[in-house]
mmJSON file of the N, C-alpha and C atoms, coordinates in Angstrom:
{"data_MODEL":{"atom_site":{
"group_PDB":["ATOM","ATOM","ATOM","ATOM","ATOM","ATOM","ATOM","ATOM","ATOM","ATOM","ATOM","ATOM","ATOM","ATOM","ATOM","ATOM","ATOM","ATOM","ATOM","ATOM","ATOM","ATOM","ATOM","ATOM","ATOM","ATOM","ATOM","ATOM","ATOM","ATOM","ATOM","ATOM","ATOM","ATOM","ATOM","ATOM","ATOM","ATOM","ATOM","ATOM","ATOM","ATOM","ATOM","ATOM","ATOM","ATOM","ATOM","ATOM","ATOM","ATOM","ATOM","ATOM","ATOM","ATOM","ATOM","ATOM","ATOM","ATOM","ATOM","ATOM","ATOM","ATOM","ATOM","ATOM","ATOM","ATOM","ATOM","ATOM","ATOM","ATOM","ATOM","ATOM","ATOM","ATOM","ATOM","ATOM","ATOM","ATOM","ATOM","ATOM","ATOM","ATOM","ATOM","ATOM","ATOM","ATOM","ATOM","ATOM","ATOM","ATOM","ATOM","ATOM","ATOM","ATOM","ATOM","ATOM","ATOM","ATOM","ATOM","ATOM","ATOM","ATOM","ATOM","ATOM","ATOM","ATOM","ATOM","ATOM","ATOM","ATOM","ATOM","ATOM","ATOM","ATOM","ATOM","ATOM","ATOM","ATOM","ATOM","ATOM","ATOM","ATOM","ATOM","ATOM","ATOM","ATOM","ATOM","ATOM","ATOM","ATOM","ATOM","ATOM","ATOM","ATOM","ATOM","ATOM","ATOM","ATOM","ATOM","ATOM","ATOM","ATOM","ATOM","ATOM","ATOM","ATOM","ATOM","ATOM","ATOM","ATOM","ATOM","ATOM","ATOM","ATOM","ATOM","ATOM","ATOM","ATOM","ATOM","ATOM","ATOM","ATOM","ATOM","ATOM","ATOM","ATOM","ATOM","ATOM","ATOM","ATOM","ATOM","ATOM","ATOM","ATOM","ATOM","ATOM","ATOM","ATOM","ATOM","ATOM","ATOM","ATOM","ATOM","ATOM","ATOM","ATOM","ATOM","ATOM","ATOM","ATOM","ATOM","ATOM","ATOM","ATOM","ATOM","ATOM","ATOM","ATOM","ATOM","ATOM","ATOM","ATOM","ATOM","ATOM","ATOM","ATOM","ATOM","ATOM","ATOM","ATOM","ATOM","ATOM","ATOM","ATOM","ATOM","ATOM","ATOM","ATOM","ATOM"],
"id":[1,2,3,4,5,6,7,8,9,10,11,12,13,14,15,16,17,18,19,20,21,22,23,24,25,26,27,28,29,30,31,32,33,34,35,36,37,38,39,40,41,42,43,44,45,46,47,48,49,50,51,52,53,54,55,56,57,58,59,60,61,62,63,64,65,66,67,68,69,70,71,72,73,74,75,76,77,78,79,80,81,82,83,84,85,86,87,88,89,90,91,92,93,94,95,96,97,98,99,100,101,102,103,104,105,106,107,108,109,110,111,112,113,114,115,116,117,118,119,120,121,122,123,124,125,126,127,128,129,130,131,132,133,134,135,136,137,138,139,140,141,142,143,144,145,146,147,148,149,150,151,152,153,154,155,156,157,158,159,160,161,162,163,164,165,166,167,168,169,170,171,172,173,174,175,176,177,178,179,180,181,182,183,184,185,186,187,188,189,190,191,192,193,194,195,196,197,198,199,200,201,202,203,204,205,206,207,208,209,210,211,212,213,214,215,216,217,218,219],
"type_symbol":["N","C","C","N","C","C","N","C","C","N","C","C","N","C","C","N","C","C","N","C","C","N","C","C","N","C","C","N","C","C","N","C","C","N","C","C","N","C","C","N","C","C","N","C","C","N","C","C","N","C","C","N","C","C","N","C","C","N","C","C","N","C","C","N","C","C","N","C","C","N","C","C","N","C","C","N","C","C","N","C","C","N","C","C","N","C","C","N","C","C","N","C","C","N","C","C","N","C","C","N","C","C","N","C","C","N","C","C","N","C","C","N","C","C","N","C","C","N","C","C","N","C","C","N","C","C","N","C","C","N","C","C","N","C","C","N","C","C","N","C","C","N","C","C","N","C","C","N","C","C","N","C","C","N","C","C","N","C","C","N","C","C","N","C","C","N","C","C","N","C","C","N","C","C","N","C","C","N","C","C","N","C","C","N","C","C","N","C","C","N","C","C","N","C","C","N","C","C","N","C","C","N","C","C","N","C","C","N","C","C","N","C","C","N","C","C","N","C","C"],
"label_atom_id":["N","CA","C","N","CA","C","N","CA","C","N","CA","C","N","CA","C","N","CA","C","N","CA","C","N","CA","C","N","CA","C","N","CA","C","N","CA","C","N","CA","C","N","CA","C","N","CA","C","N","CA","C","N","CA","C","N","CA","C","N","CA","C","N","CA","C","N","CA","C","N","CA","C","N","CA","C","N","CA","C","N","CA","C","N","CA","C","N","CA","C","N","CA","C","N","CA","C","N","CA","C","N","CA","C","N","CA","C","N","CA","C","N","CA","C","N","CA","C","N","CA","C","N","CA","C","N","CA","C","N","CA","C","N","CA","C","N","CA","C","N","CA","C","N","CA","C","N","CA","C","N","CA","C","N","CA","C","N","CA","C","N","CA","C","N","CA","C","N","CA","C","N","CA","C","N","CA","C","N","CA","C","N","CA","C","N","CA","C","N","CA","C","N","CA","C","N","CA","C","N","CA","C","N","CA","C","N","CA","C","N","CA","C","N","CA","C","N","CA","C","N","CA","C","N","CA","C","N","CA","C","N","CA","C","N","CA","C","N","CA","C","N","CA","C","N","CA","C","N","CA","C","N","CA","C"],
"label_alt_id":[null,null,null,null,null,null,null,null,null,null,null,null,null,null,null,null,null,null,null,null,null,null,null,null,null,null,null,null,null,null,null,null,null,null,null,null,null,null,null,null,null,null,null,null,null,null,null,null,null,null,null,null,null,null,null,null,null,null,null,null,null,null,null,null,null,null,null,null,null,null,null,null,null,null,null,null,null,null,null,null,null,null,null,null,null,null,null,null,null,null,null,null,null,null,null,null,null,null,null,null,null,null,null,null,null,null,null,null,null,null,null,null,null,null,null,null,null,null,null,null,null,null,null,null,null,null,null,null,null,null,null,null,null,null,null,null,null,null,null,null,null,null,null,null,null,null,null,null,null,null,null,null,null,null,null,null,null,null,null,null,null,null,null,null,null,null,null,null,null,null,null,null,null,null,null,null,null,null,null,null,null,null,null,null,null,null,null,null,null,null,null,null,null,null,null,null,null,null,null,null,null,null,null,null,null,null,null,null,null,null,null,null,null,null,null,null,null,null,null],
"label_comp_id":["UNK","UNK","UNK","UNK","UNK","UNK","UNK","UNK","UNK","UNK","UNK","UNK","UNK","UNK","UNK","UNK","UNK","UNK","UNK","UNK","UNK","UNK","UNK","UNK","UNK","UNK","UNK","UNK","UNK","UNK","UNK","UNK","UNK","UNK","UNK","UNK","UNK","UNK","UNK","UNK","UNK","UNK","UNK","UNK","UNK","UNK","UNK","UNK","UNK","UNK","UNK","UNK","UNK","UNK","UNK","UNK","UNK","UNK","UNK","UNK","UNK","UNK","UNK","UNK","UNK","UNK","UNK","UNK","UNK","UNK","UNK","UNK","UNK","UNK","UNK","UNK","UNK","UNK","UNK","UNK","UNK","UNK","UNK","UNK","UNK","UNK","UNK","UNK","UNK","UNK","UNK","UNK","UNK","UNK","UNK","UNK","UNK","UNK","UNK","UNK","UNK","UNK","UNK","UNK","UNK","UNK","UNK","UNK","UNK","UNK","UNK","UNK","UNK","UNK","UNK","UNK","UNK","UNK","UNK","UNK","UNK","UNK","UNK","UNK","UNK","UNK","UNK","UNK","UNK","UNK","UNK","UNK","UNK","UNK","UNK","UNK","UNK","UNK","UNK","UNK","UNK","UNK","UNK","UNK","UNK","UNK","UNK","UNK","UNK","UNK","UNK","UNK","UNK","UNK","UNK","UNK","UNK","UNK","UNK","UNK","UNK","UNK","UNK","UNK","UNK","UNK","UNK","UNK","UNK","UNK","UNK","UNK","UNK","UNK","UNK","UNK","UNK","UNK","UNK","UNK","UNK","UNK","UNK","UNK","UNK","UNK","UNK","UNK","UNK","UNK","UNK","UNK","UNK","UNK","UNK","UNK","UNK","UNK","UNK","UNK","UNK","UNK","UNK","UNK","UNK","UNK","UNK","UNK","UNK","UNK","UNK","UNK","UNK","UNK","UNK","UNK","UNK","UNK","UNK"],
"label_asym_id":["A","A","A","A","A","A","A","A","A","A","A","A","A","A","A","A","A","A","A","A","A","A","A","A","A","A","A","A","A","A","A","A","A","A","A","A","A","A","A","A","A","A","A","A","A","A","A","A","A","A","A","A","A","A","A","A","A","A","A","A","A","A","A","A","A","A","A","A","A","A","A","A","A","A","A","A","A","A","A","A","A","A","A","A","A","A","A","A","A","A","A","A","A","A","A","A","A","A","A","A","A","A","A","A","A","A","A","A","A","A","A","A","A","A","A","A","A","A","A","A","A","A","A","A","A","A","A","A","A","A","A","A","A","A","A","A","A","A","A","A","A","A","A","A","A","A","A","A","A","A","A","A","A","A","A","A","A","A","A","A","A","A","A","A","A","A","A","A","A","A","A","A","A","A","A","A","A","A","A","A","A","A","A","A","A","A","A","A","A","A","A","A","A","A","A","A","A","A","A","A","A","A","A","A","A","A","A","A","A","A","A","A","A","A","A","A","A","A","A"],
"label_entity_id":["1","1","1","1","1","1","1","1","1","1","1","1","1","1","1","1","1","1","1","1","1","1","1","1","1","1","1","1","1","1","1","1","1","1","1","1","1","1","1","1","1","1","1","1","1","1","1","1","1","1","1","1","1","1","1","1","1","1","1","1","1","1","1","1","1","1","1","1","1","1","1","1","1","1","1","1","1","1","1","1","1","1","1","1","1","1","1","1","1","1","1","1","1","1","1","1","1","1","1","1","1","1","1","1","1","1","1","1","1","1","1","1","1","1","1","1","1","1","1","1","1","1","1","1","1","1","1","1","1","1","1","1","1","1","1","1","1","1","1","1","1","1","1","1","1","1","1","1","1","1","1","1","1","1","1","1","1","1","1","1","1","1","1","1","1","1","1","1","1","1","1","1","1","1","1","1","1","1","1","1","1","1","1","1","1","1","1","1","1","1","1","1","1","1","1","1","1","1","1","1","1","1","1","1","1","1","1","1","1","1","1","1","1","1","1","1","1","1","1"],
"label_seq_id":[1,1,1,2,2,2,3,3,3,4,4,4,5,5,5,6,6,6,7,7,7,8,8,8,9,9,9,10,10,10,11,11,11,12,12,12,13,13,13,14,14,14,15,15,15,16,16,16,17,17,17,18,18,18,19,19,19,20,20,20,21,21,21,22,22,22,23,23,23,24,24,24,25,25,25,26,26,26,27,27,27,28,28,28,29,29,29,30,30,30,31,31,31,32,32,32,33,33,33,34,34,34,35,35,35,36,36,36,37,37,37,38,38,38,39,39,39,40,40,40,41,41,41,42,42,42,43,43,43,44,44,44,45,45,45,46,46,46,47,47,47,48,48,48,49,49,49,50,50,50,51,51,51,52,52,52,53,53,53,54,54,54,55,55,55,56,56,56,57,57,57,58,58,58,59,59,59,60,60,60,61,61,61,62,62,62,63,63,63,64,64,64,65,65,65,66,66,66,67,67,67,68,68,68,69,69,69,70,70,70,71,71,71,72,72,72,73,73,73],
"pdbx_PDB_ins_code":[null,null,null,null,null,null,null,null,null,null,null,null,null,null,null,null,null,null,null,null,null,null,null,null,null,null,null,null,null,null,null,null,null,null,null,null,null,null,null,null,null,null,null,null,null,null,null,null,null,null,null,null,null,null,null,null,null,null,null,null,null,null,null,null,null,null,null,null,null,null,null,null,null,null,null,null,null,null,null,null,null,null,null,null,null,null,null,null,null,null,null,null,null,null,null,null,null,null,null,null,null,null,null,null,null,null,null,null,null,null,null,null,null,null,null,null,null,null,null,null,null,null,null,null,null,null,null,null,null,null,null,null,null,null,null,null,null,null,null,null,null,null,null,null,null,null,null,null,null,null,null,null,null,null,null,null,null,null,null,null,null,null,null,null,null,null,null,null,null,null,null,null,null,null,null,null,null,null,null,null,null,null,null,null,null,null,null,null,null,null,null,null,null,null,null,null,null,null,null,null,null,null,null,null,null,null,null,null,null,null,null,null,null,null,null,null,null,null,null],
"Cartn_x":[97.239,98.712,98.217,98.863,98.924,99.599,99.157,99.955,99.698,100.315,100.292,100.058,99.202,99.264,99.854,101.197,101.49,100.884,100.576,99.643,100.447,100.41,101.041,99.948,99.906,98.739,99.687,99.341,99.842,98.71,99.104,97.98,98.502,97.536,97.611,98.37,99.549,99.906,99.035,98.147,96.813,96.221,96.264,95.477,96.222,95.497,95.98,96.565,97.409,98.23,96.699,96.174,95.036,94.141,93.773,92.607,93.208,94.547,94.883,94.511,93.514,92.843,92.849,92.393,92.125,91.254,90.145,89.301,89.568,90.545,90.951,92.141,93.186,94.456,93.905,94.863,94.888,95.068,96.082,96.468,96.759,96.302,96.4,97.241,98.15,98.863,99.032,98.469,98.624,99.168,99.909,100.825,101.215,100.475,100.414,102.053,102.316,103.822,103.963,104.96,104.999,105.019,105.618,105.905,105.588,105.922,106.002,107.429,108.537,109.31,108.989,108.448,107.81,107.214,106.831,105.823,106.865,108.073,108.803,109.971,109.887,110.688,109.698,110.493,109.5,108.952,108.433,107.321,108.093,109.259,109.743,109.959,110.152,110.321,108.469,107.596,106.074,106.092,106.327,105.987,106.955,108.357,108.816,108.715,107.654,106.734,105.791,105.136,103.949,104.062,102.997,103.145,103.161,102.767,102.944,104.184,105.261,106.469,107.13,107.369,107.508,107.165,105.422,105.106,105.34,105.877,106.193,107.176,106.809,107.817,107.239,106.619,106.081,104.725,104.08,102.538,101.897,102.776,102.026,102.844,102.525,103.284,102.695,103.585,103.492,102.997,102.284,101.848,101.836,102.615,102.884,101.973,101.487,100.727,101.197,101.15,100.866,99.913,98.901,97.493,97.714,97.49,97.719,96.186,96.318,95.002,94.944,94.011,94.06,93.942,94.746,94.623,93.149,92.308,91.265,92.022,91.143,91.66,90.752],
"Cartn_y":[78.309,77.361,75.893,75.347,73.692,73.029,71.821,71.353,69.77,68.576,67.143,66.431,65.204,64.273,63.09,62.576,61.295,60.321,59.134,57.996,56.706,56.094,54.785,53.83,52.709,51.863,50.383,49.634,48.206,47.296,46.536,45.795,44.258,43.385,41.874,41.677,40.541,40.331,39.968,39.187,38.904,39.573,41.026,42.178,42.732,42.802,43.387,44.782,45.425,46.723,47.874,47.507,48.582,48.439,47.374,47.249,47.615,47.938,48.473,50.068,50.276,51.309,51.597,53.188,53.176,52.26,51.908,51.01,49.7,48.975,47.77,47.382,48.174,48.27,47.705,46.825,46.419,47.658,48.265,49.922,50.983,52.008,53.43,54.394,54.819,55.969,57.137,58.421,59.55,60.464,61.079,62.374,63.674,65.069,66.205,66.525,66.471,67.233,68.587,69.316,70.493,70.771,69.403,69.073,67.652,67.442,66.162,65.505,65.994,65.298,64.624,65.555,64.908,63.568,63.276,62.168,60.84,61.164,60.175,59.749,60.615,60.223,60.068,59.379,59.52,58.112,57.605,56.765,55.356,55.038,53.796,54.01,55.107,55.213,55.102,55.766,55.425,53.812,53.221,51.479,50.981,51.202,50.717,50.648,51.638,51.792,51.359,50.556,49.894,48.382,47.757,46.31,45.497,46.079,45.166,45.168,45.664,45.964,44.479,43.695,42.244,41.827,41.904,41.254,42.243,42.748,43.647,42.696,42.541,41.595,39.991,39.687,38.374,38.189,38.811,38.829,39.697,40.846,42.227,43.177,44.245,45.129,46.527,47.634,49.057,49.467,50.515,51.304,52.674,53.238,54.917,55.792,56.837,57.84,59.272,60.375,61.492,62.135,62.838,63.427,64.914,65.779,67.076,67.336,68.347,69.163,70.184,71.122,72.511,73.143,73.916,74.633,75.706,75.553,76.558,77.867,78.841,80.263,81.286],
"Cartn_z":[105.366,105.276,105.316,104.956,104.78,106.034,106.235,107.089,106.779,107.101,106.849,108.106,107.647,108.639,108.267,109.092,108.806,109.187,108.446,108.774,108.547,109.703,109.607,110.098,108.846,108.944,109.262,110.238,110.491,109.751,108.714,108.306,108.302,108.279,108.211,107.128,107.007,105.774,104.674,104.929,104.007,103.344,103.845,103.595,102.344,101.099,100.049,100.209,99.497,100.011,99.53,98.537,98.206,99.349,99.826,100.846,102.372,102.452,103.77,103.79,104.624,104.911,106.477,106.721,108.083,108.711,108.098,108.532,108.557,107.891,107.821,108.44,109.023,109.388,110.746,111.59,112.853,113.681,113.39,114.009,113.046,113.629,112.939,113.92,113.309,114.308,113.271,114.111,113.212,113.832,113.076,113.9,113.076,113.391,112.412,112.562,111.388,110.644,109.849,109.753,109.224,107.735,107.269,105.509,105.456,103.939,103.352,103.715,104.251,104.605,106.072,106.813,108.136,108.11,106.913,106.925,106.787,105.767,105.744,106.947,108.071,109.26,110.704,111.061,112.745,112.934,111.927,111.967,112.788,112.428,112.762,114.392,115.014,116.535,116.967,116.21,116.658,116.868,115.405,115.646,116.514,116.873,118.05,119.349,119.735,120.958,121.164,119.9,120.197,120.327,120.87,121.112,119.814,118.455,117.544,116.831,117.272,116.793,116.498,117.25,116.845,115.731,115.514,114.214,112.52,112.754,111.727,110.708,109.487,109.073,108.99,109.87,110.284,109.641,110.513,110.508,109.954,110.112,109.488,108.911,107.764,107.255,107.519,107.214,107.62,106.206,106.305,104.993,105.592,104.785,105.284,104.426,104.756,103.944,104.293,103.499,104.001,103.332,104.192,103.863,104.049,103.064,103.375,103.872,105.15,105.344,105.766,105.533,105.255,106.785,107.383,108.757,108.708,109.354,109.601,109.98,109.044,109.503,110.218],
"occupancy":[1.0,1.0,1.0,1.0,1.0,1.0,1.0,1.0,1.0,1.0,1.0,1.0,1.0,1.0,1.0,1.0,1.0,1.0,1.0,1.0,1.0,1.0,1.0,1.0,1.0,1.0,1.0,1.0,1.0,1.0,1.0,1.0,1.0,1.0,1.0,1.0,1.0,1.0,1.0,1.0,1.0,1.0,1.0,1.0,1.0,1.0,1.0,1.0,1.0,1.0,1.0,1.0,1.0,1.0,1.0,1.0,1.0,1.0,1.0,1.0,1.0,1.0,1.0,1.0,1.0,1.0,1.0,1.0,1.0,1.0,1.0,1.0,1.0,1.0,1.0,1.0,1.0,1.0,1.0,1.0,1.0,1.0,1.0,1.0,1.0,1.0,1.0,1.0,1.0,1.0,1.0,1.0,1.0,1.0,1.0,1.0,1.0,1.0,1.0,1.0,1.0,1.0,1.0,1.0,1.0,1.0,1.0,1.0,1.0,1.0,1.0,1.0,1.0,1.0,1.0,1.0,1.0,1.0,1.0,1.0,1.0,1.0,1.0,1.0,1.0,1.0,1.0,1.0,1.0,1.0,1.0,1.0,1.0,1.0,1.0,1.0,1.0,1.0,1.0,1.0,1.0,1.0,1.0,1.0,1.0,1.0,1.0,1.0,1.0,1.0,1.0,1.0,1.0,1.0,1.0,1.0,1.0,1.0,1.0,1.0,1.0,1.0,1.0,1.0,1.0,1.0,1.0,1.0,1.0,1.0,1.0,1.0,1.0,1.0,1.0,1.0,1.0,1.0,1.0,1.0,1.0,1.0,1.0,1.0,1.0,1.0,1.0,1.0,1.0,1.0,1.0,1.0,1.0,1.0,1.0,1.0,1.0,1.0,1.0,1.0,1.0,1.0,1.0,1.0,1.0,1.0,1.0,1.0,1.0,1.0,1.0,1.0,1.0,1.0,1.0,1.0,1.0,1.0,1.0],
"B_iso_or_equiv":[0.0,0.0,0.0,0.0,0.0,0.0,0.0,0.0,0.0,0.0,0.0,0.0,0.0,0.0,0.0,0.0,0.0,0.0,0.0,0.0,0.0,0.0,0.0,0.0,0.0,0.0,0.0,0.0,0.0,0.0,0.0,0.0,0.0,0.0,0.0,0.0,0.0,0.0,0.0,0.0,0.0,0.0,0.0,0.0,0.0,0.0,0.0,0.0,0.0,0.0,0.0,0.0,0.0,0.0,0.0,0.0,0.0,0.0,0.0,0.0,0.0,0.0,0.0,0.0,0.0,0.0,0.0,0.0,0.0,0.0,0.0,0.0,0.0,0.0,0.0,0.0,0.0,0.0,0.0,0.0,0.0,0.0,0.0,0.0,0.0,0.0,0.0,0.0,0.0,0.0,0.0,0.0,0.0,0.0,0.0,0.0,0.0,0.0,0.0,0.0,0.0,0.0,0.0,0.0,0.0,0.0,0.0,0.0,0.0,0.0,0.0,0.0,0.0,0.0,0.0,0.0,0.0,0.0,0.0,0.0,0.0,0.0,0.0,0.0,0.0,0.0,0.0,0.0,0.0,0.0,0.0,0.0,0.0,0.0,0.0,0.0,0.0,0.0,0.0,0.0,0.0,0.0,0.0,0.0,0.0,0.0,0.0,0.0,0.0,0.0,0.0,0.0,0.0,0.0,0.0,0.0,0.0,0.0,0.0,0.0,0.0,0.0,0.0,0.0,0.0,0.0,0.0,0.0,0.0,0.0,0.0,0.0,0.0,0.0,0.0,0.0,0.0,0.0,0.0,0.0,0.0,0.0,0.0,0.0,0.0,0.0,0.0,0.0,0.0,0.0,0.0,0.0,0.0,0.0,0.0,0.0,0.0,0.0,0.0,0.0,0.0,0.0,0.0,0.0,0.0,0.0,0.0,0.0,0.0,0.0,0.0,0.0,0.0,0.0,0.0,0.0,0.0,0.0,0.0],
"pdbx_formal_charge":[null,null,null,null,null,null,null,null,null,null,null,null,null,null,null,null,null,null,null,null,null,null,null,null,null,null,null,null,null,null,null,null,null,null,null,null,null,null,null,null,null,null,null,null,null,null,null,null,null,null,null,null,null,null,null,null,null,null,null,null,null,null,null,null,null,null,null,null,null,null,null,null,null,null,null,null,null,null,null,null,null,null,null,null,null,null,null,null,null,null,null,null,null,null,null,null,null,null,null,null,null,null,null,null,null,null,null,null,null,null,null,null,null,null,null,null,null,null,null,null,null,null,null,null,null,null,null,null,null,null,null,null,null,null,null,null,null,null,null,null,null,null,null,null,null,null,null,null,null,null,null,null,null,null,null,null,null,null,null,null,null,null,null,null,null,null,null,null,null,null,null,null,null,null,null,null,null,null,null,null,null,null,null,null,null,null,null,null,null,null,null,null,null,null,null,null,null,null,null,null,null,null,null,null,null,null,null,null,null,null,null,null,null,null,null,null,null,null,null],
"auth_seq_id":[1,1,1,2,2,2,3,3,3,4,4,4,5,5,5,6,6,6,7,7,7,8,8,8,9,9,9,10,10,10,11,11,11,12,12,12,13,13,13,14,14,14,15,15,15,16,16,16,17,17,17,18,18,18,19,19,19,20,20,20,21,21,21,22,22,22,23,23,23,24,24,24,25,25,25,26,26,26,27,27,27,28,28,28,29,29,29,30,30,30,31,31,31,32,32,32,33,33,33,34,34,34,35,35,35,36,36,36,37,37,37,38,38,38,39,39,39,40,40,40,41,41,41,42,42,42,43,43,43,44,44,44,45,45,45,46,46,46,47,47,47,48,48,48,49,49,49,50,50,50,51,51,51,52,52,52,53,53,53,54,54,54,55,55,55,56,56,56,57,57,57,58,58,58,59,59,59,60,60,60,61,61,61,62,62,62,63,63,63,64,64,64,65,65,65,66,66,66,67,67,67,68,68,68,69,69,69,70,70,70,71,71,71,72,72,72,73,73,73],
"auth_comp_id":["UNK","UNK","UNK","UNK","UNK","UNK","UNK","UNK","UNK","UNK","UNK","UNK","UNK","UNK","UNK","UNK","UNK","UNK","UNK","UNK","UNK","UNK","UNK","UNK","UNK","UNK","UNK","UNK","UNK","UNK","UNK","UNK","UNK","UNK","UNK","UNK","UNK","UNK","UNK","UNK","UNK","UNK","UNK","UNK","UNK","UNK","UNK","UNK","UNK","UNK","UNK","UNK","UNK","UNK","UNK","UNK","UNK","UNK","UNK","UNK","UNK","UNK","UNK","UNK","UNK","UNK","UNK","UNK","UNK","UNK","UNK","UNK","UNK","UNK","UNK","UNK","UNK","UNK","UNK","UNK","UNK","UNK","UNK","UNK","UNK","UNK","UNK","UNK","UNK","UNK","UNK","UNK","UNK","UNK","UNK","UNK","UNK","UNK","UNK","UNK","UNK","UNK","UNK","UNK","UNK","UNK","UNK","UNK","UNK","UNK","UNK","UNK","UNK","UNK","UNK","UNK","UNK","UNK","UNK","UNK","UNK","UNK","UNK","UNK","UNK","UNK","UNK","UNK","UNK","UNK","UNK","UNK","UNK","UNK","UNK","UNK","UNK","UNK","UNK","UNK","UNK","UNK","UNK","UNK","UNK","UNK","UNK","UNK","UNK","UNK","UNK","UNK","UNK","UNK","UNK","UNK","UNK","UNK","UNK","UNK","UNK","UNK","UNK","UNK","UNK","UNK","UNK","UNK","UNK","UNK","UNK","UNK","UNK","UNK","UNK","UNK","UNK","UNK","UNK","UNK","UNK","UNK","UNK","UNK","UNK","UNK","UNK","UNK","UNK","UNK","UNK","UNK","UNK","UNK","UNK","UNK","UNK","UNK","UNK","UNK","UNK","UNK","UNK","UNK","UNK","UNK","UNK","UNK","UNK","UNK","UNK","UNK","UNK","UNK","UNK","UNK","UNK","UNK","UNK"],
"auth_asym_id":["A","A","A","A","A","A","A","A","A","A","A","A","A","A","A","A","A","A","A","A","A","A","A","A","A","A","A","A","A","A","A","A","A","A","A","A","A","A","A","A","A","A","A","A","A","A","A","A","A","A","A","A","A","A","A","A","A","A","A","A","A","A","A","A","A","A","A","A","A","A","A","A","A","A","A","A","A","A","A","A","A","A","A","A","A","A","A","A","A","A","A","A","A","A","A","A","A","A","A","A","A","A","A","A","A","A","A","A","A","A","A","A","A","A","A","A","A","A","A","A","A","A","A","A","A","A","A","A","A","A","A","A","A","A","A","A","A","A","A","A","A","A","A","A","A","A","A","A","A","A","A","A","A","A","A","A","A","A","A","A","A","A","A","A","A","A","A","A","A","A","A","A","A","A","A","A","A","A","A","A","A","A","A","A","A","A","A","A","A","A","A","A","A","A","A","A","A","A","A","A","A","A","A","A","A","A","A","A","A","A","A","A","A","A","A","A","A","A","A"],
"auth_atom_id":["N","CA","C","N","CA","C","N","CA","C","N","CA","C","N","CA","C","N","CA","C","N","CA","C","N","CA","C","N","CA","C","N","CA","C","N","CA","C","N","CA","C","N","CA","C","N","CA","C","N","CA","C","N","CA","C","N","CA","C","N","CA","C","N","CA","C","N","CA","C","N","CA","C","N","CA","C","N","CA","C","N","CA","C","N","CA","C","N","CA","C","N","CA","C","N","CA","C","N","CA","C","N","CA","C","N","CA","C","N","CA","C","N","CA","C","N","CA","C","N","CA","C","N","CA","C","N","CA","C","N","CA","C","N","CA","C","N","CA","C","N","CA","C","N","CA","C","N","CA","C","N","CA","C","N","CA","C","N","CA","C","N","CA","C","N","CA","C","N","CA","C","N","CA","C","N","CA","C","N","CA","C","N","CA","C","N","CA","C","N","CA","C","N","CA","C","N","CA","C","N","CA","C","N","CA","C","N","CA","C","N","CA","C","N","CA","C","N","CA","C","N","CA","C","N","CA","C","N","CA","C","N","CA","C","N","CA","C","N","CA","C","N","CA","C","N","CA","C","N","CA","C","N","CA","C"],
"pdbx_PDB_model_num":[1,1,1,1,1,1,1,1,1,1,1,1,1,1,1,1,1,1,1,1,1,1,1,1,1,1,1,1,1,1,1,1,1,1,1,1,1,1,1,1,1,1,1,1,1,1,1,1,1,1,1,1,1,1,1,1,1,1,1,1,1,1,1,1,1,1,1,1,1,1,1,1,1,1,1,1,1,1,1,1,1,1,1,1,1,1,1,1,1,1,1,1,1,1,1,1,1,1,1,1,1,1,1,1,1,1,1,1,1,1,1,1,1,1,1,1,1,1,1,1,1,1,1,1,1,1,1,1,1,1,1,1,1,1,1,1,1,1,1,1,1,1,1,1,1,1,1,1,1,1,1,1,1,1,1,1,1,1,1,1,1,1,1,1,1,1,1,1,1,1,1,1,1,1,1,1,1,1,1,1,1,1,1,1,1,1,1,1,1,1,1,1,1,1,1,1,1,1,1,1,1,1,1,1,1,1,1,1,1,1,1,1,1,1,1,1,1,1,1]
}}}
């Protein structure tokens, strides 16, 4: 059975989108979700609870990813 990890990367405005990775992001938030739709929802709430919420759109931007993970059986 497959599951997904929803990833939200907070990256500095000066960082190119292609360079915005887990290693280069200012902050990385991950949550396990049941399907691809779960990756597209809920991230707004995650970021709204962080200290960086006021930086989004001013000094930083968000990049979201949906990563498939295989459950160990």
